[in-house]
C-alpha positions, 0 to 999 in steps of 0.5 A: 616750224609748225609743232603740236604737243604730243607729250610733256617736253616733246613736240612733233614736226610735220616732217615726222621728226620728234623734237624734244627738249634735248633738240631744243637745247641743241638748237639754242646752243647752235644759235649761241655759237652762230652769235659767237662766230658772227660776232667774231666776223664783225670784230675782225671787220671793225679791226680792218676798218680801224687799221685801214684808217690808222694806216692812212693816218700814218699810224706806222707799219704795225697797222698794215700787219693788223689790217692784213690779218683782219682782211684775211680773217674776214675773207675766211669767216665769210667763206666758211659762213657761206659754206656752212649756210649752203648746207642747210639753206640758200645764203641770203635767200639768193638762188645760188647753184649748189646751195641748200644741199641737204633740203634739195639733195635729201632724196639722193642722200637717202638713196646713197645712205641706203646703198652705203648701208646695203654694201657695207653693213648688209653683205653676207661676208660682213654679217658672217664675220661680225656674228662669228666675232661675237661668239654667240654660241659660247655667250648663249651657253653661259647665259643659259647655264644660269638658273635664273636665266633658264627660269626667265626663258621658261617663263617667257616661253610659257607666256608665249605658248599661252598667248598663242593658244589663247589667240587661236580659235577653238572652232578653226583648230578643231576643224583642222584637226578633225579634217587632218585625222579623218583624211589621214585615217581615210587614206591609210589602209588599216587592215594590214597593220591590224593583221600584223599586230594581231598575228604578233599578239597571237604568236606571243600568247597575249590574247590568252589573257583576253580569253581568260577574262571573257571566260571568267565574265561569261561564267559569272554572268551565267551563274548570276543569270541562270533563271533568265537563260533557262527562261529564254530556252523555254520561251523558244520551245514549240507550243505543243511540248509539255511545260515540264519538258521545256523546263528540263530542256532549259535546265539541261542547256544551262548546265551544259553551257555552264560546264562548257564555260567552266572547263574552258575557264579552268583548262588552258589546253581546252579544244575551244581555246585552240579553236580561238587561236586558229580563228585569230591566226586565220583572221590575222592572215586574211587581214593581210592578204585576203582582198575581201576581208581587207575591203570589209574592214575599210568599209567598216572604218569609213562608216565609223569615221563618218559617225557624228559621235566619232567626229565629236570625239576627234574635235573634242581632242583639241579642247582637252589638249589645249586645256592640258597644255595651258594648265601645264604652262601656268603651273611653275611646278608642272612636268612640262615647265620643269623639263623645259627648264632642265633642257635649257640648263643642260643645253646651256652647259653644253654650249658653254663648253662644247666647241663643236656644238658652239660652231653648229649653233653659230652656223645655224644663226649665221645662216639664218641671218645671212638668208634674211639679209640677202633675201630682204636686203632691198626691203631693208635699205628701201626702208631707209630710202623711203623713210628719208624720202618721206621727210619734210625738207625744211624739218630735215634740215633743221633736225640735222642742223640742231645736231651738228650745227654747233660743230659747224659754227666752230668751222666758221670761228676756225676759218676766221682765226686761220684766215687771219693768221694766213693773211698775217703770214702772207703780208709778212713774207711779202713785206720781207721780200719787198724790203 
């Protein structure tokens, strides 16, 4: 057989089999048993020759009994030698029909083995019964309830998550995320939702804090930039008016603005605040019912979404999320890992004691396994048949013989012994009846 060394103590045959030192030891054991069985055949043949000669030489009646036993032993040994040899090769190289069964029927055996496995191991009833007998739910619950096991599962999940995020290309994910967000935002009309939200905010008075903040900031800005405001008013006056008049007008305008903002800031019931409330209420209603307002909002939304700055923000969201998830997965004390560990422990405790949850989990597992088995049974069994079909016939025969040949040689030995005993018994009975 053509071998090539692959590793220390291991050789691979051309048929794809791995012949290791254990296989070589088995083959040596087969050869030793073959020698023993053949030696026993030679022994009974020699006894047959000697007893036949002794019987003709007048040695006595005992020679006939021994000769009959030896003769039957030879027949049994030869018959079993033929049967055992015919499994793996042609006896004496002769083209006898129905010999060399394993090399010549290898493909048919592979098909039969695949069908046997499919019918007796991959049937839905067998799979369900086997899985149900295992009690996977209770076992899984007891296993997960152990803190060390929960830590192990959490670590494995974190490793898998980091690996998945590392494999993903940022540019591809960013493109998908950006397209998904943009498409979702473009197809969903936002005006009615904004209108309902604004209506609720105004009804609850939530906008008043915003108005208070605007009033305070506007008042402070006027106090800080008074000269700028008065200068702007003076700069917008006609050229023919005297400068002192422009200055007086600017001061007057500034004081009126400051008084207005001060009163609006300090008076919750200021008429201007009521005007803001009415404006916001009307605007919320228009967002929900006015076609023109809703169309304007949609156009504004589209313009904002098409801006490069907005698209960059959407695309960069994945980078921030990815970094956050990887950091949390790597940190053993992160909130993410602690919550996962706590959830696993809680799930394990419930699974270990809650029969209904056990039944539910086992039903999910059984259903998933049965679906895989029923859907891909042909592919699974074809793996067996295709693998066997790809084996080299000679190496297949040698591999099988290495594993079961030693036991088969015992058949030859037993055949010799049983044949001798049967022959002795038949001869004894025939002598007794003949006498």
